[in-house]
DRENDREN-481035 format. One line per 5 residues: number of its first residue (from 1); their letters; for each residue x, y, z of C-alpha. Coordinates in Angstrom, 1 decimal. Layout:
NUM	A	X,Y,Z | ...
This chain:
1	XXXXX	122.7,110.0,98.5 | 121.0,107.1,96.9 | 121.8,105.7,93.5 | 118.6,105.2,91.5 | 120.4,104.4,88.2
6	XXXXX	119.5,107.9,86.8 | 121.7,109.7,84.3 | 121.8,112.7,86.5 | 123.5,110.6,89.2 | 122.5,109.8,92.8
11	XXXXX	119.7,111.7,94.5 | 120.0,113.4,97.9 | 117.2,111.9,100.1 | 116.7,112.8,103.7 | 114.8,110.4,105.9
16	XXXXX	114.9,111.3,109.6 | 115.8,107.7,110.4 | 118.9,108.5,112.4 | 117.0,108.3,115.7 | 115.6,104.8,114.7
21	XXXXX	118.4,103.0,112.8 | 122.2,102.9,113.3 | 124.3,104.4,110.6 | 125.7,101.0,109.7 | 122.1,99.8,108.9
26	XXXXX	121.6,102.8,106.6 | 124.9,103.2,104.8 | 124.8,101.1,101.6 | 121.3,99.7,102.2 | 119.2,98.6,99.3
31	XXXXX	115.9,100.5,99.6 | 112.7,101.2,97.8 | 112.3,104.9,97.1 | 109.2,106.9,96.1 | 110.6,109.3,93.5
36	XXXXX	107.8,111.3,92.0 | 106.6,113.3,95.0 | 108.8,116.2,94.1 | 111.6,117.8,96.0 | 111.0,119.1,99.5
41	XXXXX	113.2,121.0,101.9 | 113.8,119.4,105.3 | 115.7,121.5,107.7 | 116.7,123.8,104.8 | 118.2,120.9,102.8
46	XXXXX	116.5,119.6,99.6 | 115.3,116.0,99.7 | 114.5,114.4,96.3 | 112.5,111.4,97.3 | 111.2,109.3,100.1
51	XXXXX	112.6,106.0,101.5 | 109.9,103.5,102.3 | 110.0,101.8,105.7 | 107.8,99.3,107.5 | 107.0,100.1,111.1
56	XXXXX	105.2,97.9,113.6 | 105.5,96.0,116.8 | 108.7,94.3,115.4 | 110.4,97.7,115.0 | 111.3,99.7,112.0
61	XXXXX	113.1,98.6,108.8 | 113.5,99.5,105.1 | 111.3,98.1,102.4 | 113.9,96.3,100.2 | 113.9,95.3,96.6
66	XXXXX	114.4,91.7,95.6 | 117.9,90.4,95.0 | 119.1,91.1,91.5 | 117.1,94.3,91.1 | 119.1,97.1,89.5
71	XXXXX	119.2,100.5,91.1 | 116.2,102.4,89.9 | 114.2,99.3,88.9 | 110.5,100.3,88.6 | 108.2,98.8,91.3
76	XXXXX	104.8,97.9,90.0 | 101.6,96.4,91.4 | 99.7,93.7,89.4 | 96.3,95.1,88.5 | 97.4,98.7,88.8
81	XXXXX	99.0,99.2,85.4 | 99.9,102.5,84.0 | 102.7,105.0,84.0 | 103.7,106.9,87.1 | 102.6,110.5,87.3
86	XXXXX	105.6,112.6,86.4 | 104.2,116.0,87.6 | 104.7,116.3,91.4 | 102.3,119.2,91.5 | 99.5,117.0,90.1
91	XXXXX	100.2,114.4,92.8 | 100.2,117.0,95.5 | 96.9,118.4,94.3 | 95.3,115.0,94.2 | 96.8,114.2,97.6
96	XXXXX	98.0,110.9,96.1 | 100.4,110.0,98.9 | 97.9,110.7,101.6 | 95.3,108.6,99.7 | 97.6,105.6,99.2
101	XXXXX	99.2,105.6,102.7 | 96.5,103.7,104.6 | 96.7,100.8,102.0 | 100.4,100.3,102.3 | 101.5,97.5,104.6
106	XXXXX	103.6,94.4,104.9 | 101.7,91.1,105.0 | 102.3,88.1,107.4 | 105.3,87.0,105.3 | 106.9,90.5,105.2
111	XXXXX	105.9,91.2,101.5 | 105.3,94.9,100.9 | 101.8,95.4,99.6 | 99.4,98.1,98.3 | 95.8,97.0,98.8
116	XXXXX	97.0,93.5,99.4 | 99.0,93.4,96.1 | 102.8,92.9,96.3 | 105.3,95.6,95.4 | 107.3,93.9,92.7
121	XXXXX	110.1,94.4,90.2 | 111.0,92.1,87.3 | 113.1,90.2,89.8 | 110.4,89.5,92.3 | 108.6,90.9,95.4
126	XXXXX	109.8,93.7,97.7 | 110.0,92.8,101.3 | 110.6,94.1,104.8 | 111.8,92.3,108.0 | 108.9,93.7,110.0
131	XXXXX	105.8,91.7,109.2 | 102.2,92.9,109.5 | 103.4,96.5,109.6 | 102.3,99.9,108.1 | 104.5,101.2,105.4
136	X	105.4,104.9,105.2
């Protein structure tokens, strides 16, 4: 489960990362989660979000929020203002995730970006240890 600071409590989020990361790297990790895709069953178990990771020649790692970010802090992108779509069915119909995916990557400094614009919370930029990598 992952605490996103929601009144309903932590979300159950499945990731399939067990084959890539040791449990000690996963347990208690601060991560960036995509929350408005809608629930999906994986192996018969409901997953209520997607953990974002960077994967490249340097390996695989979580995209992490900046220090001081509260659980559930909203990630935004300068120049892409607006409110997140709350209806997962509309997102699925528009193929929003599939459309955004090619433009998600870490830069040479490890900053997580969408179309070259940093993922950011009020506390700063989101990063990943793997630089110049695709985010998914």
